[in-house]
N, C-alpha and C positions, 0 to 999 in steps of 0.2 A: 778721796773715797773711791773705792772700786765700783764698777758697774753692778757687780753681783750684790755687794753690800747695800747699795742704794735701792736696788730692785727688791731685796728682801725687806728693807725698812718700809718701802712703799707698800708691799704686800701686807706687812704686819699692820700698818696704819689702816689699810682698807678692811682687814679682818676686824680690827678694833671698832671701826665705824659700823660695820655690819652687826657686831655683837651689841653695841650700844643701841642701834636701831631695834634689834630684836627685844632687848630689855624694855625699851620704851613701849613697843607694841604689846608686850605681855602685860605691862602695868596698865596700859590703856584698856585692854580687854578685861583685866581683872576689875578695874574700876567701873566699867560698863556693866559687867555681870553681877556686881555687888560683892565680890569676894574681898576679903581683907588683904591688905598689902602684907607681904612677908616681913617678919621682924628681923630676919637675918641680913647679913651684909651682902647678899647675893646681888641685889640691885644696886649697881654703882651709877653714879651720875655720868651722863654722857660726856665723853671727852672728844673734842674734835682736834684732829691733827691733820695738817695739810699734807696731802700726798706729795711725795717727791717726784717730779717729772723725770722720767728716764731718758727721754729724748724730745727734741723739738717736734711738734706736730707737722705732718706733711701737708704741703699745699696741694690743692686739687690738681694742678698741672703735674706735680711730682707723682701723685697717685696714678694719673693717667699714663705717665711714662713707664711706671713700674708694671702696670697691667699690660701694656703693649709689649714690654720686654719679656715677660714670663708667660704670656698667653699663648696657648697652642691652638692651632686650627684643627677642628674635629675632622675635616676632610683629609688633612695631612696624615693624621694617625691612621685613619681608615685606609688611605692609599698605601701607607707603609706596610700595613698588615696584609693587604691584598697582594702587594708585590712580593712579600716574603712567602706567602702561600704559593704563589705561582712559581717562584724560584724552587721551592721544595718539591712541587709537583713535577716540574720539568727535570730536576735533578734525579728524582726517583724514577721517572720515565726513562731517562738516559741510562741509568744504572740497570734497569730491567732490560733495556735493549742490549746493553753490553753483555749482560748475563745470557740472553738468548743467543747472541752471536757466539759467545764462548762455548755454549752447549752445542751449537751447530758444528763448530769446528772440532770439538772434542769427539762428537759422534761420527764425523766424516772421516776421521783417520782410522 
C-alpha cells in the first residue's frame, strides 16, 4: 500500500470518528432538551476504526536532534540583515563617489 493511500485512509477514519462523535453529541443534547429523536436514518451507530499509523513516533532524542538541526539563531538572521544593509550602503556610497569623480573629470576638460 502506498503512503498516500494509507494516509488518505487514516484521514477518512479520523473524519468518520469525528462525525460519529458529533452524532452522539447531537443525540445527547436532544435527549437532555427533551426533543424527540429523529426517525430518519441520519443517526448511524458509531463505528470505530483504528487509524493507520503513517510512521513510527519520534523518540524525544530524535525530536531534539531535529530541532537543533533546523533551528535558526535569531541573532544570526539579524546579523545577516545588518551586514547586507551595510554592504548596500557602502556600495551606493562608492558609486556616488565614482559619479562625483567622473563629473569632476568631465568638467575639468
